[in-house]
N, C-alpha and C positions, 0 to 999 in steps of 0.2 A: 421457588426452582422457575417458576415461568423467564422469568430476566435469565437464570443458566441454561435452558435449554435458545432462549433467544442469542445470548453469547454465545453459544456452539454452536448455531446456525451459521452465524453470524462467520466466524474463525473455518466453517466449511466451504461459503462463499469466497472467501477471501485468499483462501488455497485453491479453492480448483480456478480463480479468476488466476492467479498468480502460476498453474501450469500451463492453462492459456496461453496465457500472454508470455511465457518461457515457449513453448510451440511455436508461436507466433513468430517468437525476435528471432529464434531459432531458424524457420524456416527462412524469414527474408536476407537475414544476413546473410546465409552461406548461398539460397539462391537468385535472391539478387541481387547479394555485394558480392561475391565470389571469395567468402571468407570460408575458410575451415571450421571444421564443428569447435574447437579447441579455441580458436579467434572469439567463436559466435560468442560459446558461454560465457566466456572471460570479461567481454563487452557483454553480456548479458548482466555476471557480476556485478562490476562495477559502476552498471546505470544500476540493479536495484538497492547499492548501498547508496546508493542517489537520493532515488527515489522514497528512501527507506526516511534518511535524516527529515526531509520536505515530507513525510507523513506527519511526524513528532512532531516538526517544527508547525506545523498546520493541527496538528491536536492541542499542540500547548497555548495556543494563540484561543480553539474554540473555547477551552475549559479556563482559561484568562474571560472572556466575554462571558462565560458563563456564570461565571463567580462574582462578578462586576454588574450582570442582571441581578444575580439572585439582593446583592447589596442591598443594589436600587429599589427593588421591590420593597426590604425591608424596613426602609427606610423610608415609605411613604405610609 
C-alpha cells in the first residue's frame, strides 16, 4: 500500500511540475518572445512530446542498468 501512495504522490508532483513549467513557458514565450498564446502553446506541446520521448529513453536506460546490476549481483 505504501508503494502505491508513493507512486500517487510522485504522479501528483510530476503533474504540478508540468503545470508550473507550462505556465512559465507560456509567460516566457508571450512576454519575452512576443508570440501569441496559440504559438506559445503549440511550441510547448512540441517540446513536451520531445521531452517525453527523451524521458522514456532515460527510463529505459535506467531499467537496463538495474537489470544488469541485478544479474551481476546474482552471479557473485
